[in-house]
ZARO-840200 format. One record per residue (C-alpha): x, y, z; residue in one letter; residue number from 1. Coordinates in Angstrom, 2 decimals. Layout:
REM residues N
(node (X; Y; Z); A; NUM),
...
REM end
This chain:
REM residues 135
(node (13.22; 0.78; -3.16); M; 1),
(node (11.62; 0.75; -6.59); A; 2),
(node (7.93; -0.05; -6.87); K; 3),
(node (7.19; -3.63; -7.91); V; 4),
(node (4.27; -4.62; -9.76); Y; 5),
(node (2.56; -7.80; -9.83); M; 6),
(node (-0.27; -9.52; -11.56); A; 7),
(node (-2.47; -11.37; -8.89); G; 8),
(node (-2.08; -14.66; -10.07); F; 9),
(node (-0.11; -16.77; -7.77); G; 10),
(node (0.61; -13.68; -5.42); T; 11),
(node (-0.88; -13.90; -1.79); T; 12),
(node (-1.42; -11.14; 0.86); L; 13),
(node (-2.39; -11.62; 4.43); S; 14),
(node (-2.91; -9.66; 7.42); G; 15),
(node (-2.50; -10.85; 11.14); S; 16),
(node (-5.78; -9.51; 11.92); V; 17),
(node (-7.87; -9.06; 8.68); T; 18),
(node (-6.63; -12.29; 7.21); G; 19),
(node (-5.93; -13.37; 3.60); A; 20),
(node (-6.92; -11.01; 0.94); V; 21),
(node (-8.52; -13.39; -1.64); E; 22),
(node (-9.20; -12.77; -5.32); G; 23),
(node (-6.08; -10.55; -5.95); L; 24),
(node (-6.19; -8.91; -9.30); K; 25),
(node (-3.17; -6.74; -8.97); E; 26),
(node (-0.98; -5.71; -6.55); V; 27),
(node (2.14; -3.14; -6.25); A; 28),
(node (4.57; -2.76; -3.26); V; 29),
(node (7.05; -0.16; -2.32); G; 30),
(node (8.45; 3.01; -3.90); G; 31),
(node (9.51; 6.31; -2.07); L; 32),
(node (7.93; 9.24; -0.93); K; 33),
(node (10.01; 12.36; -0.29); V; 34),
(node (8.22; 15.10; 1.44); S; 35),
(node (9.68; 18.56; 0.37); M; 36),
(node (9.85; 21.68; 2.74); I; 37),
(node (8.99; 24.90; 0.94); N; 38),
(node (10.73; 28.09; 2.53); S; 39),
(node (11.04; 31.72; 1.87); V; 40),
(node (13.22; 33.93; 3.80); K; 41),
(node (11.59; 36.91; 5.29); L; 42),
(node (14.30; 39.35; 4.34); D; 43),
(node (14.22; 38.26; 0.59); D; 44),
(node (12.77; 41.08; -1.48); E; 45),
(node (11.56; 38.82; -4.14); N; 46),
(node (10.18; 36.25; -2.09); Q; 47),
(node (11.74; 33.24; -4.04); V; 48),
(node (11.10; 30.18; -2.42); S; 49),
(node (13.57; 27.26; -1.66); T; 50),
(node (12.76; 23.61; -1.54); N; 51),
(node (14.32; 21.48; 1.12); Y; 52),
(node (14.42; 17.75; 1.34); K; 53),
(node (12.31; 16.41; 4.36); G; 54),
(node (11.51; 12.84; 5.43); S; 55),
(node (11.73; 9.91; 3.09); V; 56),
(node (9.04; 7.19; 3.42); A; 57),
(node (8.47; 3.96; 1.60); E; 58),
(node (5.38; 3.46; -0.32); G; 59),
(node (2.42; 1.49; 0.53); P; 60),
(node (1.10; -1.75; -0.85); I; 61),
(node (-1.64; -1.02; -3.27); T; 62),
(node (-3.79; -3.27; -5.20); G; 63),
(node (-7.36; -4.47; -6.14); S; 64),
(node (-9.19; -7.43; -5.17); A; 65),
(node (-12.67; -9.14; -6.47); V; 66),
(node (-15.49; -7.96; -4.33); F; 67),
(node (-16.07; -10.44; -1.53); E; 68),
(node (-18.39; -8.95; 1.13); K; 69),
(node (-16.81; -10.33; 4.34); A; 70),
(node (-13.06; -9.26; 2.97); L; 71),
(node (-14.52; -5.80; 2.04); Y; 72),
(node (-16.21; -5.18; 5.31); E; 73),
(node (-12.85; -6.62; 7.20); A; 74),
(node (-10.80; -4.11; 5.32); M; 75),
(node (-13.15; -1.22; 6.01); N; 76),
(node (-13.29; -2.24; 9.73); T; 77),
(node (-9.34; -2.33; 9.77); A; 78),
(node (-9.32; 1.05; 8.32); A; 79),
(node (-11.73; 2.62; 10.55); L; 80),
(node (-10.57; 1.14; 13.72); E; 81),
(node (-6.78; 1.95; 12.78); E; 82),
(node (-5.58; -1.66; 13.51); D; 83),
(node (-2.07; -1.91; 12.98); K; 84),
(node (-1.36; -5.47; 11.90); E; 85),
(node (1.58; -7.50; 10.36); T; 86),
(node (1.08; -7.85; 6.44); W; 87),
(node (2.89; -10.52; 4.25); T; 88),
(node (2.90; -10.28; 0.56); L; 89),
(node (4.48; -13.32; -1.21); T; 90),
(node (4.86; -13.33; -5.13); D; 91),
(node (4.61; -16.31; -7.48); K; 92),
(node (8.22; -16.82; -7.20); E; 93),
(node (8.14; -17.00; -3.34); G; 94),
(node (9.61; -13.59; -2.65); N; 95),
(node (8.31; -12.00; 0.39); T; 96),
(node (7.59; -8.39; 1.50); W; 97),
(node (6.83; -8.26; 5.50); V; 98),
(node (5.95; -5.20; 7.70); G; 99),
(node (3.66; -3.57; 10.17); S; 100),
(node (1.11; -1.36; 8.63); G; 101),
(node (-2.41; -0.15; 8.33); W; 102),
(node (-5.33; -0.25; 5.81); V; 103),
(node (-5.29; 3.13; 4.81); S; 104),
(node (-7.57; 3.25; 1.91); G; 105),
(node (-10.46; 1.14; 0.55); V; 106),
(node (-12.18; 2.22; -2.35); S; 107),
(node (-15.85; 1.81; -3.54); N; 108),
(node (-17.10; -1.40; -5.47); V; 109),
(node (-16.77; -1.02; -9.38); R; 110),
(node (-17.17; -3.41; -12.37); M; 111),
(node (-13.58; -4.47; -13.31); G; 112),
(node (-12.27; -5.39; -16.62); S; 113),
(node (-12.98; -8.94; -16.48); G; 114),
(node (-16.86; -8.16; -15.60); G; 115),
(node (-16.54; -8.91; -11.88); E; 116),
(node (-16.98; -6.53; -9.00); N; 117),
(node (-13.70; -5.21; -7.55); V; 118),
(node (-12.48; -2.79; -5.07); F; 119),
(node (-8.92; -1.12; -4.55); D; 120),
(node (-7.12; -1.05; -1.41); F; 121),
(node (-3.82; 0.73; 0.28); E; 122),
(node (-1.81; -0.45; 3.33); I; 123),
(node (0.40; 2.05; 4.43); T; 124),
(node (3.74; 0.63; 6.36); P; 125),
(node (4.75; 1.84; 9.91); E; 126),
(node (8.45; 1.92; 8.67); T; 127),
(node (9.10; -0.19; 5.50); Y; 128),
(node (8.36; -3.61; 3.97); W; 129),
(node (11.17; -6.10; 4.53); A; 130),
(node (12.00; -7.94; 1.28); F; 131),
(node (13.49; -11.49; 1.39); T; 132),
(node (14.28; -12.88; -1.87); K; 133),
(node (13.61; -16.67; -2.23); K; 134),
(node (17.06; -18.70; -2.44); T; 135),
REM end
């Protein structure tokens, strides 16, 4: 699946434990990551390595949100306690991505381009984000 970028306006993100991620500034979902296995034959005099395709994994939901203390603390707690939860991302057209996953990253708080304090986050899927197109 290709990575999909969305502006925060009209987009919602919510976790079954963490709750709604309010103040979304931007969000991206999906993409693929292929792990590569590098191998060298022991009897190869030149020690030339060969790459082999390993596993394929769907990319995380990444984004940034306006800093709100309770949300920031909830995201940090979820990351530290490794809470797997069901996440639902809905864009402004009503398309949804749903799946189980973990908060796998929460950045420091920084000054955003609009002058407000923001932080970045990452949510890694257990398997993949199931996409449903609004009909």
